[in-house]
C-alpha positions as CSV (number, residue, x, y, z in Angstrom):
1,M,122.5,189.3,15.6
2,R,120.7,189.7,18.9
3,R,123.0,189.7,21.9
4,I,122.2,187.0,24.4
5,F,122.7,187.8,28.1
6,P,123.3,184.5,29.9
7,H,121.1,184.1,33.0
8,H,122.3,182.3,36.1
9,G,121.6,181.6,39.7
10,V,118.1,181.2,41.3
11,I,115.3,182.2,39.0
12,V,112.0,182.1,40.8
13,P,109.0,180.9,38.8
14,L,106.6,183.3,40.3
15,V,103.2,182.1,41.3
16,T,100.3,184.2,39.9
17,P,98.4,185.6,43.0
18,L,94.7,185.6,42.3
19,D,91.7,186.9,44.4
20,G,89.0,185.8,42.0
21,R,88.4,184.3,38.6
22,D,90.6,186.1,36.0
23,R,91.5,188.7,38.7
24,L,95.0,189.4,40.1
25,D,95.6,189.7,43.8
26,E,97.4,193.0,43.2
27,A,98.4,193.6,46.8
28,G,99.7,190.1,47.1
29,L,101.6,190.3,43.9
30,E,103.3,193.4,45.1
31,R,104.3,191.8,48.4
32,L,105.5,188.6,46.7
33,V,107.7,190.4,44.2
34,E,109.4,192.5,46.9
35,H,109.8,189.4,49.0
36,V,111.7,187.4,46.3
37,V,113.8,190.4,45.1
38,D,114.7,191.2,48.7
39,G,115.6,187.6,49.2
40,G,118.3,187.8,46.5
41,V,116.9,185.9,43.6
42,H,118.8,186.4,40.3
43,G,115.7,186.5,38.1
44,I,111.9,186.2,37.9
45,F,110.1,183.8,35.5
46,L,106.5,184.7,34.8
47,L,103.9,182.4,33.3
48,G,105.5,179.1,33.8
49,T,104.0,176.0,35.3
50,T,104.2,177.4,38.8
51,G,102.5,180.6,37.5
52,E,99.6,178.5,36.1
53,A,100.0,180.0,32.7
54,P,97.8,177.5,30.8
55,S,94.8,178.5,33.0
56,L,95.1,182.2,32.6
57,S,93.5,184.5,30.1
58,E,95.6,186.5,27.7
59,R,94.3,189.7,29.3
60,L,95.5,188.6,32.7
61,K,98.8,187.5,31.4
62,R,99.5,190.9,29.9
63,Q,98.4,192.6,33.1
64,L,100.7,190.5,35.1
65,I,103.7,191.2,32.9
66,Q,103.1,194.9,32.9
67,R,102.7,195.1,36.7
68,V,105.8,193.0,37.5
69,V,108.0,194.7,35.0
70,K,107.1,198.1,36.4
71,Q,107.6,197.1,40.0
72,V,110.9,195.3,39.4
73,D,112.3,198.3,37.5
74,R,115.3,196.4,36.1
75,R,116.5,195.2,39.5
76,V,116.6,191.6,38.2
77,P,116.0,190.0,34.8
78,I,112.5,188.9,33.9
79,L,111.7,185.9,31.7
80,V,108.2,185.2,30.4
81,G,106.7,181.9,29.4
82,V,105.0,181.9,26.0
83,T,104.2,178.2,25.7
84,D,101.1,177.7,23.6
85,T,99.5,175.3,21.1
86,S,99.6,178.2,18.6
87,L,102.9,179.6,17.3
88,V,101.1,182.8,16.4
89,D,99.9,183.3,20.0
90,S,103.4,182.6,21.3
91,L,104.9,185.2,19.0
92,E,102.3,187.8,19.9
93,L,103.0,187.3,23.6
94,A,106.8,187.5,22.8
95,S,106.2,190.8,21.0
96,F,104.2,192.2,23.9
97,S,106.9,191.1,26.3
98,A,109.6,192.8,24.3
99,E,107.5,196.0,24.3
100,Q,107.4,195.8,28.1
101,Q,111.3,195.3,28.2
102,V,111.2,191.7,29.4
103,D,114.7,190.1,29.0
104,A,113.8,186.7,27.5
105,I,111.0,184.2,26.8
106,V,110.7,180.6,27.7
107,A,108.9,178.0,25.6
108,A,108.1,174.3,26.1
109,P,106.9,172.1,23.2
110,P,103.3,172.8,22.1
111,P,101.4,170.6,24.5
112,Y,98.6,169.1,22.4
113,F,99.8,167.3,19.2
114,P,102.4,164.6,19.8
115,L,105.4,166.1,17.9
116,G,108.3,164.2,16.5
117,Q,111.8,165.8,16.9
118,H,111.8,167.1,13.4
119,D,108.6,169.1,13.9
120,L,109.8,170.2,17.3
121,V,113.0,171.6,16.0
122,S,111.2,173.3,13.1
123,C,108.6,174.9,15.4
124,M,111.2,176.1,17.9
125,T,113.4,177.4,15.1
126,D,110.6,179.5,13.8
127,L,109.9,180.8,17.3
128,A,113.5,181.8,17.8
129,N,113.9,183.3,14.4
130,E,110.8,185.4,14.7
131,S,110.9,186.3,18.3
132,P,112.2,189.8,19.2
133,L,113.6,188.2,22.5
134,P,116.1,185.4,23.2
135,V,114.4,182.1,23.7
136,Y,115.0,179.5,26.5
137,L,113.8,176.0,25.6
138,Y,111.7,174.4,28.4
139,N,112.0,170.6,28.6
140,M,108.9,169.6,30.6
141,P,108.0,166.0,29.5
142,S,105.6,165.5,32.4
143,H,103.3,168.2,31.1
144,C,103.9,167.9,27.3
145,K,103.6,165.0,25.0
146,V,107.2,165.3,23.9
147,A,110.6,165.8,25.4
148,F,113.6,167.5,23.8
149,E,116.2,164.9,22.7
150,A,119.8,165.9,23.1
151,E,120.4,166.1,19.3
152,A,117.4,168.3,18.9
153,V,118.8,170.8,21.4
154,R,122.2,170.6,19.7
155,Q,120.5,171.7,16.5
156,L,118.6,174.4,18.2
157,A,121.7,175.7,19.9
158,Q,122.9,176.7,16.5
159,V,119.9,179.0,16.0
160,D,120.4,182.7,16.6
161,G,118.3,183.7,19.6
162,V,118.2,180.3,21.4
163,A,119.7,181.3,24.7
164,G,119.6,178.0,26.7
165,I,117.4,175.4,28.2
166,K,115.5,174.9,31.4
167,D,115.4,171.1,32.0
168,S,112.6,169.8,34.2
169,S,112.9,166.2,33.2
170,G,114.9,165.2,36.3
171,Q,117.0,163.0,34.0
172,M,120.7,163.6,34.9
173,L,122.0,161.9,31.8
174,F,120.2,164.4,29.6
175,F,121.3,167.2,31.9
176,N,124.9,166.1,31.5
177,Q,124.5,166.2,27.8
178,M,123.3,169.8,28.1
179,I,126.3,170.7,30.2
180,A,128.5,169.3,27.5
181,L,126.7,171.4,24.9
182,A,127.2,174.5,27.0
183,E,131.0,173.8,27.0
184,E,130.8,174.0,23.2
185,R,128.9,177.3,23.3
186,A,129.9,179.6,26.1
187,D,126.7,181.7,26.1
188,F,124.3,178.7,26.2
189,T,122.7,178.6,29.7
190,V,121.6,175.4,31.3
191,L,119.1,175.7,34.2
192,M,117.8,172.9,36.4
193,G,114.0,172.6,36.9
194,P,113.5,170.3,40.0
195,E,114.8,172.4,42.9
196,E,115.8,169.2,44.8
197,L,118.6,168.9,42.2
198,L,119.8,172.5,42.2
199,A,123.0,172.0,44.2
200,E,123.9,168.8,42.3
201,S,123.3,170.5,39.0
202,V,125.5,173.5,39.8
203,L,128.3,171.2,41.1
204,M,128.1,169.5,37.7
205,G,128.5,172.7,35.8
206,G,125.0,174.0,35.5
207,H,124.2,177.7,35.7
208,G,121.4,177.7,38.3
209,G,117.9,176.6,38.8
210,V,114.2,177.6,38.5
211,C,113.1,176.9,42.0
212,G,109.4,177.1,43.0
213,G,110.2,177.1,46.7
214,A,112.0,180.4,46.2
215,N,108.6,182.0,46.2
216,L,108.4,181.1,49.9
217,A,112.1,181.0,50.9
218,P,114.2,182.8,48.4
219,Q,117.2,183.3,50.6
220,L,117.4,179.6,51.3
221,Y,117.8,178.7,47.6
222,V,120.1,181.6,46.9
223,E,122.4,180.5,49.8
224,L,122.3,176.9,48.5
225,Y,123.2,178.0,45.0
226,E,126.1,180.2,46.3
227,A,127.4,177.4,48.5
228,A,127.5,175.1,45.5
229,V,129.2,177.7,43.3
230,S,131.9,178.2,46.0
231,G,132.3,174.4,46.5
232,D,131.4,174.6,50.2
233,L,130.2,171.0,50.4
234,A,129.5,171.1,54.1
235,L,127.2,174.1,53.8
236,V,125.6,172.5,50.7
237,H,124.8,169.4,52.7
238,R,123.1,171.4,55.5
239,L,121.1,173.6,53.2
240,Q,120.2,170.7,50.9
241,H,118.7,168.9,53.9
242,R,116.5,171.9,54.6
243,V,115.4,172.2,51.0
244,L,114.5,168.5,50.9
245,R,112.5,168.8,54.2
246,L,110.6,171.8,52.8
247,A,109.8,170.0,49.5
248,S,108.7,166.8,51.2
249,R,106.2,168.7,53.3
250,L,105.1,171.6,51.1
251,Y,104.5,169.6,47.9
252,T,102.8,166.5,49.3
253,V,100.0,168.0,51.4
254,G,97.8,168.4,48.4
255,D,96.5,165.7,46.1
256,P,98.7,164.8,43.1
257,P,99.3,165.8,40.5
258,S,98.5,169.4,41.4
259,G,99.6,169.1,45.0
260,Y,102.8,171.0,44.3
261,L,100.8,174.1,43.4
262,T,98.1,173.8,46.0
263,G,100.7,173.4,48.8
264,L,102.9,176.2,47.6
265,K,100.1,178.7,47.2
266,C,98.5,177.8,50.5
267,A,101.9,178.3,52.2
268,L,102.2,181.7,50.7
269,E,98.8,182.7,52.1
270,C,99.7,181.2,55.5
271,V,102.7,183.5,55.8
272,G,100.8,186.6,54.6
273,L,102.3,187.0,51.1
274,C,99.3,186.4,48.8
275,R,96.0,184.6,48.4
276,A,95.9,180.8,48.1
277,R,93.3,180.8,45.2
278,L,94.3,178.8,42.1
279,A,93.0,179.3,38.6
280,E,90.3,176.9,37.5
281,P,90.3,173.9,36.9
282,L,92.6,173.6,40.0
283,S,91.1,174.0,43.5
284,S,92.6,175.3,46.8
285,L,93.7,173.1,49.7
286,P,90.9,171.9,52.0
287,A,90.8,173.4,55.6
288,D,92.0,170.2,57.3
289,R,95.1,170.0,55.1
290,R,95.7,173.7,55.5
291,S,96.0,173.1,59.3
292,R,98.5,170.3,58.6
293,L,100.5,172.5,56.3
294,E,100.6,175.3,58.9
295,Q,102.0,172.9,61.4
296,H,104.7,171.8,58.8
297,L,105.6,175.5,58.3
298,R,106.0,176.0,62.1
299,D,108.1,172.8,62.4
300,L,110.3,174.1,59.6
301,E,110.5,177.6,61.2
302,F,108.9,179.3,58.2
303,L,105.9,180.3,60.3
304,T,105.7,181.7,63.8
305,D,102.7,182.3,66.0
306,T,102.5,185.9,64.8
307,G,102.4,184.7,61.2
308,R,105.8,186.2,60.2
309,I,108.0,184.4,57.7
310,E,111.6,183.3,58.3
311,S,113.0,182.9,54.8
312,R,116.0,180.9,55.9
């Protein structure tokens, strides 16, 4: 039986820095990785939604994994997204990740055919049974045609190798059901997706969150998580206000539904961490909106006139 190492805290879904089509911004990637690790994150999640995984070639995915694993050098755990329409391709990427000494994989429902819960459980059971790494379920109904139902997760939690779930549904009833499941199985990890709900989820008994904003301001999200764990509600309130202000400005400057990514990547370029380029079919933020975003970053004290970042 594979031993599962529960993950907790702030896990940053790392953006994938690019400087051309199918080409990593290698210098930007190196700066970004050091930035988030120095900021205190508890883990790094590669090839998630924030990492634009569906738009990346298999070659680039593997290059990214290799470079990040080498640079991190076991300082924090690394999780890799293997979501795909093909179970075979998911397993191949899982095997490659294991060879690179990644800690776990993350998988959302296959995003093309509308699956029923029976097929979803069957597919994820096969993935968990055949993967050399522990599997985190990824509930992402906004991007997939199906959401995990609580009973399906309960069944999957009995499968050797299923380590937990990242819930990006934003549905607190479902999240509560996951917390109840974790009380039945002590090593089942429940992570919140929407960063605006990080503190609330931890106060409810969750184990942490996968926070896109931690690419920009890792220390802010780590401090919010730690305040929630310690029950310092006054500090939670102050930090939560800052997180909400950041999200309301950073993620709305671009056009929906991809505005989250365009705003975040542009902000990272503004503060000198990595390029703003997105993988096709997404496009970068227009110049007029970039100016607006730069002003937002100054207002929030994330950007100074010298371009330096203040992560708190």
